[in-house]
C-alpha positions as CSV (number, residue, x, y, z in Angstrom):
1,X,-5.8,24.0,2.1
2,X,-4.7,20.5,2.9
3,X,-8.3,19.5,3.5
4,X,-9.2,20.7,0.0
5,X,-6.3,18.9,-1.5
6,X,-7.3,15.7,0.3
7,X,-10.9,16.0,-0.9
8,X,-9.7,16.6,-4.4
9,X,-7.5,13.5,-4.5
10,X,-10.0,11.3,-2.8
11,X,-12.8,12.6,-5.1
12,X,-10.7,11.9,-8.2
13,X,-9.9,8.4,-7.0
14,X,-13.5,7.7,-6.0
15,X,-14.6,9.0,-9.4
16,X,-12.3,6.6,-11.2
17,X,-13.5,3.7,-9.0
18,X,-17.1,4.6,-9.9
19,X,-16.3,4.3,-13.6
20,X,-15.3,0.7,-12.9
21,X,-18.4,-0.2,-10.9
22,X,-21.3,1.6,-12.6
23,X,-21.1,-0.5,-15.8
24,X,-21.8,-3.6,-13.7
25,X,-25.4,-2.3,-13.3
26,X,-25.7,-2.8,-17.1
27,X,-24.4,-6.3,-17.3
28,X,-20.8,-5.3,-18.2
29,X,-17.8,-6.5,-16.2
30,X,-14.5,-5.1,-14.9
31,X,-11.1,-6.8,-14.6
32,X,-7.7,-5.7,-13.5
33,X,-5.0,-6.0,-16.1
34,X,-2.0,-8.0,-14.6
35,X,0.5,-8.0,-17.5
36,X,2.0,-5.5,-19.9
37,X,1.1,-7.5,-23.1
38,X,-1.3,-4.7,-24.2
39,X,1.1,-1.8,-23.6
40,X,1.0,1.1,-24.3
41,X,-2.8,1.1,-24.9
42,X,-3.5,-0.8,-21.6
43,X,-1.0,-1.0,-18.8
44,X,-0.7,-3.4,-15.9
45,X,-2.8,-2.0,-13.0
46,X,-5.5,-0.5,-15.3
47,X,-9.0,-1.7,-15.0
48,X,-10.8,-2.7,-18.3
49,X,-14.5,-2.6,-18.5
50,X,-16.0,-5.1,-21.0
51,X,-19.4,-5.6,-22.5
52,X,-20.8,-8.8,-23.9
53,X,-19.5,-9.6,-27.3
54,X,-21.8,-8.5,-30.1
55,X,-22.6,-11.6,-32.1
56,X,-22.8,-10.0,-35.6
57,X,-20.3,-7.2,-35.3
58,X,-16.9,-8.6,-34.4
59,X,-14.0,-7.1,-36.4
60,X,-10.2,-7.0,-36.6
61,X,-8.9,-4.5,-34.1
62,X,-11.4,-5.1,-31.3
63,X,-9.9,-5.8,-27.9
64,X,-11.5,-8.9,-26.3
65,X,-11.2,-10.7,-23.0
66,X,-11.2,-14.5,-23.3
67,X,-10.5,-17.6,-21.3
68,X,-6.8,-18.6,-21.6
69,X,-6.7,-21.8,-23.5
70,X,-3.4,-22.8,-21.9
71,X,-4.2,-21.8,-18.3
72,X,-7.7,-22.8,-17.1
73,X,-9.3,-20.2,-14.8
74,X,-7.3,-17.3,-16.2
75,X,-8.3,-14.7,-18.7
76,X,-6.4,-12.7,-21.4
77,X,-7.1,-9.3,-22.8
78,X,-5.7,-9.1,-26.4
79,X,-6.6,-7.5,-29.7
80,X,-8.2,-9.5,-32.6
81,X,-5.7,-9.5,-35.5
82,X,-7.6,-11.9,-37.8
83,X,-10.9,-13.7,-38.1
84,X,-10.4,-17.1,-39.7
85,X,-12.7,-18.6,-42.3
86,X,-14.3,-20.9,-39.6
87,X,-14.9,-17.9,-37.3
88,X,-12.0,-18.3,-34.9
89,X,-10.2,-15.2,-33.6
90,X,-6.5,-14.8,-33.9
91,X,-5.3,-12.5,-31.2
92,X,-2.2,-10.7,-30.2
93,X,-1.1,-8.4,-27.4
94,X,-0.1,-5.0,-28.7
95,X,3.3,-5.4,-27.0
96,X,3.9,-8.9,-28.2
97,X,5.9,-9.6,-31.3
98,X,3.9,-12.6,-32.5
99,X,0.2,-13.6,-32.5
100,X,-1.1,-15.9,-29.8
101,X,-0.6,-19.6,-30.7
102,X,-4.2,-20.7,-30.3
103,X,-7.1,-19.2,-32.2
104,X,-10.1,-18.4,-30.0
105,X,-13.7,-19.5,-30.6
106,X,-16.4,-17.0,-29.9
107,X,-17.6,-19.2,-27.0
108,X,-14.3,-18.5,-25.1
109,X,-14.8,-14.7,-25.3
110,X,-16.0,-13.2,-22.0
111,X,-16.2,-9.6,-23.2
112,X,-15.2,-6.8,-25.5
113,X,-13.1,-3.9,-24.2
114,X,-15.1,-0.7,-23.9
115,X,-13.4,1.4,-21.3
116,X,-10.0,1.6,-19.7
117,X,-9.7,3.1,-16.2
118,X,-6.1,3.8,-15.4
119,X,-4.4,3.1,-12.1
120,X,-7.4,1.9,-10.2
121,X,-6.4,-1.7,-10.2
122,X,-2.8,-1.0,-8.9
123,X,-3.6,-2.0,-5.3
124,X,-5.1,-5.3,-6.5
125,X,-2.1,-5.9,-8.8
126,X,0.3,-5.2,-5.9
127,X,-1.7,-7.6,-3.7
128,X,-1.5,-10.4,-6.4
129,X,2.2,-9.8,-6.9
130,X,2.8,-9.7,-3.1
131,X,4.2,-6.2,-3.4
132,X,3.1,-5.4,0.1
133,X,5.4,-2.3,0.7
134,X,3.6,-0.4,-2.2
135,X,0.2,-1.6,-1.0
136,X,1.0,-0.5,2.6
137,X,2.1,3.0,1.4
138,X,-1.1,3.3,-0.6
139,X,-3.2,2.3,2.4
140,X,-1.3,4.8,4.6
141,X,-1.7,7.6,2.1
142,X,-5.4,7.0,1.7
143,X,-5.8,6.9,5.5
144,X,-3.9,10.1,6.0
145,X,-6.0,11.8,3.3
146,X,-9.2,10.6,4.9
147,X,-8.0,12.0,8.2
148,X,-7.2,15.4,6.6
149,X,-10.7,15.8,5.2
150,X,-12.5,16.5,8.5
151,X,-9.8,18.9,9.6
152,X,-10.9,21.6,7.2
153,X,-14.5,21.1,8.1
154,X,-14.1,21.0,11.9
155,X,-13.4,24.7,12.2
156,X,-16.8,26.2,11.9
157,X,-17.2,29.9,12.1
158,X,-20.6,31.4,12.7
159,X,-21.7,34.2,10.5
160,X,-21.2,37.6,12.1
161,X,-24.9,38.3,12.4
162,X,-25.4,35.1,14.4
163,X,-22.6,35.6,16.9
164,X,-23.6,36.4,20.5
165,X,-22.6,39.8,21.8
166,X,-21.2,40.1,25.2
167,X,-23.1,42.8,27.1
């Protein structure tokens, strides 16, 4: 019974992980959300899969990932709230009270949100936040689950018709 539970939990986690990796084969990308600025639609620790931005079809309401104009090397995932006359995107996190201060040109956009995979990025988030106790517990739980899987498969019973009979 424990083995079946372990297989179920590991299978579900593996399935979620695959949802973040398979789109990479099609030129999409995945990133771990590290802040709550898009709550409740997207939470810190979720993985968001993005596709390249369609050039003709960008509209208010789309969630985009773009280079942070105030912090080089970092990205932001926010919703488009307005497209200006000169084609810049005004963005805002769903949990934020005000729009972002700097409109974004299309050249700064690295992708459009297509898929949210919950919880999969939590270990990475904990690593980045140096929350090592949570990370250690997660590694321990996954290790125990992996050890439980073979327990259910190691007890092999031969079908009755194949058992040797003692004479």
